LOKEMAR-615724 format. One record per residue: x, y, z of N, C-alpha, C, O in turn. Coordinates in pm, whole numbers, padded with zeros to 5 digits, always signed. Layout:
REM LOKEMAR-615724
XYZXYZXYZXYZ...
***
This chain:
REM LOKEMAR-615724
+00081+03937-01980+00054+03799-01945+00134+03762-01820+00249+03802-01804+00069+03685-01732+00133+03650-01605+00218+03524-01620+00190+03438-01703+00319+03517-01539+00407+03399-01542+00344+03288-01461+00251+03310-01383+00396+03167-01480+00346+03052-01404+00366+03074-01255+00280+03037-01174+00479+03133-01217+00506+03159-01075+00405+03259-01019+00360+03246-00906+00370+03359-01100+00272+03458-01057+00135+03396-01038+00064+03427-00942+00097+03309-01131-00032+03241-01120-00033+03151-00997-00131+03147-00923+00076+03079-00976+00088+02992-00859+00073+03074-00730+00003+03032-00637+00138+03189-00725+00127+03275-00606-00016+03321-00584-00062+03328-00471-00087+03352-00693-00227+03393-00680-00313+03277-00629-00400+03296-00544-00288+03158-00682-00365+03041-00639-00341+03016-00491-00436+02992-00416-00215+03020-00448-00184+02996-00307-00246+03105-00219-00298+03075-00111-00241+03229-00265-00298+03340-00187-00449+03327-00177-00509+03370-00078-00512+03268-00279-00658+03256-00278-00705+03141-00190-00824+03127-00163-00612+03058-00145-00649+02945-00059-00692+02822-00137-00744+02727-00078-00671+02822-00268-00705+02706-00351-00582+02621-00376-00469+02670-00379-00605+02492-00396-00498+02399-00430-00471+02415-00580-00565+02420-00660-00345+02423-00617-00308+02444-00757-00316+02313-00837-00316+02204-00781-00323+02329-00967-00324+02213-01057-00195+02133-01045-00195+02011-01055-00084+02203-01022+00045+02135-01007+00046+02047-00882+00102+01938-00884-00015+02096-00776-00020+02017-00652-00109+01894-00671-00077+01786-00621-00220+01910-00741-00307+01795-00771-00232+01695-00857-00241+01574-00834-00159+01744-00956-00080+01656-01043+00024+01579-00962+00047+01461-00986+00087+01647-00868+00186+01580-00782+00120+01470-00698+00177+01362-00683+00002+01497-00643-00071+01395-00568-00106+01277-00658-00092+01162-00617-00150+01305-00779-00183+01198-00874-00060+01114-00905-00068+00992-00912+00055+01180-00924+00180+01109-00956+00220+01017-00841+00257+00902-00864+00212+01068-00719+00250+00987-00602+00152+00872-00583+00193+00761-00551+00023+00898-00600-00078+00792-00585-00057+00682-00689-00067+00564-00657-00028+00722-00811-00004+00625-00918+00122+00543-00889+00124+00421-00910+00226+00609-00842+00350+00538-00807+00326+00440-00693+00382+00331-00691+00242+00480-00599+00210+00392-00486+00134+00269-00535+00160+00158-00489+00041+00287-00626-00033+00175-00683+00061+00081-00757+00052-00041-00742+00151+00136-00837+00248+00053-00910+00336-00026-00814+00365-00143-00838+00379+00038-00706+00463-00030-00606+00385-00143-00538+00439-00251-00514+00258-00117-00507+00175-00221-00444+00157-00339-00537+00167-00455-00495+00130-00311-00664+00113-00419-00762+00240-00503-00776+00234-00624-00796+00355-00437-00764+00484-00507-00778+00527-00575-00647+00626-00648-00645+00453-00552-00539+00488-00612-00411+00601-00541-00340+00665-00601-00253+00627-00417-00374+00734-00338-00310+00674-00258-00194+00646-00139-00208+00655-00324-00082+00580-00265+00028+00658-00157+00102+00596-00067+00159+00789-00162+00101+00868-00054+00162+00849+00074+00082+00840+00183+00138+00842+00061-00050+00818+00177-00135+00677+00232-00113+00657+00354-00111+00579+00143-00097+00442+00187-00067+00442+00269+00061+00380+00376+00068+00512+00220+00162+00517+00290+00290+00589+00425+00277+00545+00524+00335+00697+00428+00202+00770+00552+00181+00683+00655+00109+00680+00772+00146+00612+00610+00007+00525+00700-00068+00407+00747+00019+00356+00857-00001+00366+00666+00113+00262+00707+00206+00309+00827+00287+00232+00920+00313+00435+00826+00327+00492+00941+00398+00496+01065+00309+00470+01176+00356+00529+01046+00183+00530+01158+00088+00390+01216+00073+00372+01337+00072+00292+01128+00060+00152+01173+00048+00109+01250+00172+00042+01353+00162+00147+01200+00288+00110+01267+00412+00167+01409+00414+00098+01503+00453+00291+01423+00370+00354+01555+00363+00278+01647+00266+00254+01764+00296+00241+01592+00149+00166+01671+00051+00032+01715+00108-00008+01830+00091-00038+01624+00173-00169+01660+00229-00156+01762+00342-00244+01847+00359-00048+01754+00419-00027+01854+00524-00010+01993+00464-00058+02092+00520+00059+02000+00349+00075+02129+00281-00058+02184+00232-00077+02305+00224-00151+02094+00199-00280+02136+00143-00387+02162+00249-00493+02215+00219-00358+02125+00372-00456+02135+00479-00512+02278+00487-00437+02376+00487-00644+02287+00496-00710+02416+00513-00734+02492+00383-00791+02601+00384-00689+02435+00271-00709+02503+00143-00820+02436+00065-00853+02320+00089-00878+02508-00027-00993+02461-00102-00950+02378-00223-00859+02415-00297-01018+02265-00240-00996+02182-00357-01124+02189-00442-01234+02172-00390-01106+02213-00570-01222+02221-00659-01286+02083-00670-01216+01982-00670-01420+02079-00679-01490+01950-00691-01435+01868-00809-01419+01920-00920-01409+01743-00783-01360+01653-00887-01209+01649-00903-01157+01558-00967-01139+01746-00847-00993+01749-00864-00924+01627-00804-00823+01581-00856-00978+01575-00697-00914+01462-00630-00969+01326-00674-00925+01223-00623-01064+01325-00767-01122+01198-00811-01017+01099-00862-01022+00982-00824-00921+01141-00947-00820+01043-00991-00734+00991-00876-00695+00874-00874-00705+01078-00779-00627+01037-00663-00705+00935-00581-00651+00833-00540-00833+00962-00558-00917+00872-00479-00938+00739-00549-00942+00634-00485-00952+00741-00682-00967+00617-00758-00840+00532-00747-00847+00410-00731-00727+00597-00757-00598+00527-00744-00585+00468-00603-00540+00355-00586-00624+00545-00503-00617+00498-00365-00706+00376-00343-00666+00281-00276-00826+00380-00400-00918+00266-00385-00858+00140-00447-00868+00031-00389-00797+00154-00563-00735+00038-00627-00613-00011-00548-00591-00131-00536-00535+00082-00493-00420+00045-00411-00466-00035-00290-00404-00135-00254-00573+00009-00227-00627-00062-00110-00669-00204-00150-00642-00299-00076-00735-00218-00264-00776-00352-00309-00655-00441-00332-00656-00558-00295-00550-00386-00395-00428-00464-00422-00364-00507-00290-00325-00622-00274-00353-00414-00196-00291-00446-00067-00372-00549+00011-00315-00638+00074-00504-00537+00007-00588-00638+00075-00570-00776+00014-00565-00875+00086-00559-00783-00119-00535-00911-00186-00400-00968-00144-00387-01088-00121-00299-00881-00134-00166-00926-00089-00173-00979+00054-00113-01081+00086-00246-00909+00139-00261-00953+00279-00328-01090+00285-00286-01177+00360-00434-01109+00203-00501-01240+00200-00404-01350+00157-00404-01459+00215-00321-01322+00056-00225-01423+00010-00124-01456+00121-00090-01573+00140-00078-01356+00192+00016-01379+00301-00051-01461+00412+00009-01554+00466-00175-01426+00445-00246-01501+00549-00266-01647+00509-00252-01736+00592-00297-01670+00382-00313-01808+00334-00182-01884+00341-00179-02001+00379-00073-01819+00303+00058-01884+00310+00095-01915+00454+00150-02022+00483+00066-01823+00545+00094-01848+00687+00010-01964+00740+00058-02045+00819-00114-01971+00696-00199-02082+00740-00143-02215+00691-00143-02314+00764-00094-02217+00565-00034-02342+00513+00093-02377+00591+00116-02494+00622+00173-02277+00623+00294-02303+00703+00258-02355+00841+00323-02446+00893+00154-02298+00900+00111-02341+01032+00064-02487+01027+00098-02566+01114-00013-02520+00925-00062-02658+00910+00055-02754+00889+00060-02861+00949+00148-02714+00803+00266-02798+00779+00352-02813+00903+00404-02920+00931+00365-02704+00978+00442-02708+01102+00380-02801+01204+00450-02876+01272+00248-02796+01213+00179-02887+01307+00197-03032+01266+00215-03120+01351+00193-03058+01135+00214-03196+01088+00354-03243+01122+00373-03357+01164+00453-03157+01105+00590-03194+01139+00606-03221+01288+00676-03314+01327+00542-03141+01370+00547-03163+01515+00483-03297+01548+00534-03372+01632+00372-03327+01482+00306-03456+01504+00396-03572+01468+00404-03671+01541+00466-03560+01353+00560-03665+01313+00673-03677+01414+00713-03788+01449+00723-03565+01461+00835-03567+01557+00792-03633+01687+00867-03712+01745+00673-03601+01734+00624-03661+01859+00608-03811+01843+00647-03888+01930+00552-03851+01731+00534-03995+01708+00670-04066+01694+00687-04179+01739+00766-03998+01632+00898-04059+01615+00965-04081+01749+01032-04182+01770+00945-03988+01841+01007-03999+01973+00933-04100+02059+00996-04174+02135+00803-04105+02049+00724-04189+02140+00695-04328+02085+00657-04417+02161+00713-04348+01957+00680-04478+01899+00805-04539+01835+00854-04489+01734+00857-04648+01894+00978-04708+01841+00961-04760+01698+01059-04766+01624+00844-04797+01659+00823-04854+01525+00784-04749+01422+00753-04783+01309+00786-04621+01459+00740-04515+01369+00820-04514+01238+00762-04505+01130+00951-04523+01248+01034-04514+01128+01014-04633+01038+01030-04622+00916+00979-04747+01095+00950-04864+01012+00822-04840+00932+00811-04880+00816+00722-04772+00998+00594-04744+00931+00613-04641+00819+00553-04654+00712+00696-04538+00843+00716-04430+00746+00802-04477+00630+00771-04450+00514+00908-04547+00661+01007-04587+00560+00961-04696+00477+01034-04740+00388
***
């Protein structure tokens, strides 16, 4: 019977991606999704670098059909979570911009209109 290391060497020699490498990609993708859901964007970015390194190791090797489906599903969900976060940030920025403009309007009126404070107060 062959050892796990021997099987791994055969898989690598055959040009196929091993089950362990697919599992590692799945683990990193899942961790990235969890980080995105928690709003830990630095961790998402760090894990993106880890994924890039893993994919570089796999470049040019054969992946069996369906092996990457869990990774791709996780990636799709991560993208949806990040897009939702971006929309929330854009909405918050729009509210800040609107509030900032209102404050500028009040400041201009306060400076240019001597009776402004009487009207507000």
